[in-house]
N, C-alpha and C positions, 0 to 999 in steps of 0.2 A: 980324353975324357977321364976324369977321376971322380968317381962317386964317393960321397962321404961313407965312412965305414959303418956309422950307426946314427941314430936319431940325434944324439948329443953333438956329434960332428956336423950334422946337417944344420942344427940350430946355430952352431958357431959361425956358419957361413952367412947368417943374417947381417953380420957386420960389413959384408962386401957390398959394393955398389950394384952388382948384378949377379945373377946365377951363372954358373959355368955354362958357356954356350954349347958344350958338348953333352950336357945332361939331357936325358929324355924329357920330352915336353911335359909329362905328368909331374916330374920332380920340379921343373921350372914353375909350374902352376902352384905347387905346394910352397915353393920358396916365396913367391909373391904373397900368398896368403899368410905365411908365417911372418912376413914383414908388415902385414896389415894392409896390403894393397889388394882388396877384394876384386876390384874391377880388372886389374891385370891378370889375376888368377883366373877369373871367370872367362876372360877373353881367350885364354889358352885352352881351358877345359872345354869350352864351347866347341872348339875345333877338333877335339879328340873323340872320334867315333869308335871308342873301344869301351869295354866294361870299366877299365880304370878311369877313363875320361868321364864316364857317366857317374861313377862313384864320387869323383872329385866334384863334379857339377852338383850332385845331390847334397854333398857336405856343404858346399858354398851356399846353396839356397836354404839349407837348414840353419846355417850360421846367420843368415840375414833374417830369419824368422818366417820365411815363405814355406810353410810346412807342406802345402799342397804341391807346389812345384818340386820340392825336395822329394816327396813321395813318388812322383812321376819318375824322377831320375834314379832313385833307389831301385824302383821296379825295373827300369831299363838295365841297370847294373847287375840285376839278379841278386840284390841284397835286401834284407828286411830293413824296415825303418828302425834305426838304432835307438836304444833307450839309454845309452851311455853318454857321458859328457862329450862336448865338442872337442875338448882337449885330448881325451882318450882316443876318440875317433881319428883326429888329426895324426896322432902318433901312429895309430894302426895303419893309416894310409901310407905315411912316410916309410914305415918299416916294410910294408908290402912292396913298395917300389924299390927300396934298397936291397931287399932280399932277391929281387929279380923274378 
């Protein structure tokens, strides 16, 4: 498994046909979201019973405009509902995963 070194390297992998199979599931979910496949990302996040999984799940529902559902998942993740842009939050989640 080779994790991207940073956000820019992660974004460069969007040119690939699939995420690295050795990546953690959270990073795979973010990869699908980054490529515009909300459903594939959601399918992975839904199965992650961790604070990271809940955070990704919250972000995805916020992206789709379902604020109530997003709020539920932010609460489960132990995070406040963000006031920042989706783009900034996406980067924060990616950075969180890459930093381990």
